[in-house]
C-alpha positions, 0 to 999 in steps of 0.5 A: 260672908264676904263683901261680894256675897253681901252685895249679891244678897242685897240685890236679891233682896231688892229684886225679889221684894220689888217684883214678887207677885202680890206684893205692895209695890210701895212698901217693897220699894221702901224695904229695899231702900231700908236694907241699905244702911244709913238711910235718912229719908225717902219719898215715893209719893204713894201714901195718903200723906205722900209729902211726908218722908219715910225712914229715920227722919219724918219730914214733910215737904210743903209748897209755897201756896202757889203752884203745886206739882201734880200727883199722877198715877204712873207705873213707877216705884211707888205707883204715883209720881209728882209732875213738875211743870217748871214753875213749882217746887217743894221745901222743908224749912231749915229748922225742920230738916233734922237729919237731912241737915247731914252732919256726918261729912258724907251723903248720898242722894238718889232719885228716879226721874223722867226729865224733859231736857228743856232746862237745868233742873234741881232735884233735891237737897239743901242748896241756896245760892242767894240768901246771905251770899249763899247757903249752899250745902249739898244738892243733886242737879240734872244739867249744870252746863256752865262748868262742863255739866250739860245734860249730865248728873251733877252732885254739888257740895259746899262747905262755905255756902259761897261761890268758889273763889275766884269764880262768880259761882260754885264750881264744886260739882261732879258731872257724869260722863253719860248724858241724861236721856230725854223723857225716859225714866232713869236713876240719877245719883251722887255720893260724897265721901268727904273727899270725892263727889261721884255722879251716877246714871242708872247705877253706873259710875264712869270716870272722866279725864282731866279737861279744861273747864268752861268759863274759867279763863282769865280769872286771877290765878287762871289766865289759861283756865282751870283744868279738873277731873269732873267725875270723880270731883276732888273736894276735901273741904266737907259739907257746911251747915249753912242754913239752907232749906231742903228743897225739891224741884228748884233752888234760890238763885239770884233774888228768885227761885230758879233752876226749876226741874221740869219732868216727873219725880217718882222717888227720892232717897237720902243717906248720910254716908257715901254708898259704894258703887255696888250699892248704888247699882243694886238700888238703881236696879229698881226700874220703872214699869212705864218707860215714856212720858 
């Protein structure tokens, strides 16, 4: 069987399993994700133990004892979603991350979200910008405006965990050409293959041209600023094992939690390889029943 035939078979599996009459919505969604190789873990928030992932890694998200995202019934891929109000998040301690602490050198994070477009939002990954000078590893964001990622899907990767010299922050992220819609369900994703980071919106990758990166003029070696291609973003350094927790909905910034995601998250999936464009497209074909907040 040829490669294209294999991808066609994948989309048929996903669509038929998900939309078959009488099928359990959550279990069929899971079967679709599991039909794509190298799935580490996924959450669709449907089961009684909805904070515990399915897949190879059985890891449980927890809250800090303060604000807890609200679990609501919604016509999503699993039937329920977590609503983040901009002051709550979930985490898995570094020591319990297991296979989520990706050692393969490549990663994919996919999420079904409905974002309010009010602020930068961290969706999921292992990303800490503060402790010990930074423990960044990998992370999926919505809207990182400082370095040309405003209102776009952003995939962040770090080897050292620290800012990108000579700049004050990490600049190493892809940013989709397309803008993430406000208050609409969409699928946000990024892949990293050990060389390039790619951002996807609703299963589509769109390449960006080389451009001047904001806030880079006047730094050592860059008197006129840095020019880069943001999608795909070239980053051959790899993913570090820097001691970060796995978090959903926010990250450590400065000396506090910040970059709170505000909106709904219906599902998250993490793979320990870079999925191909066709695979991302097929997974993203799983749509929400409810299209507005």
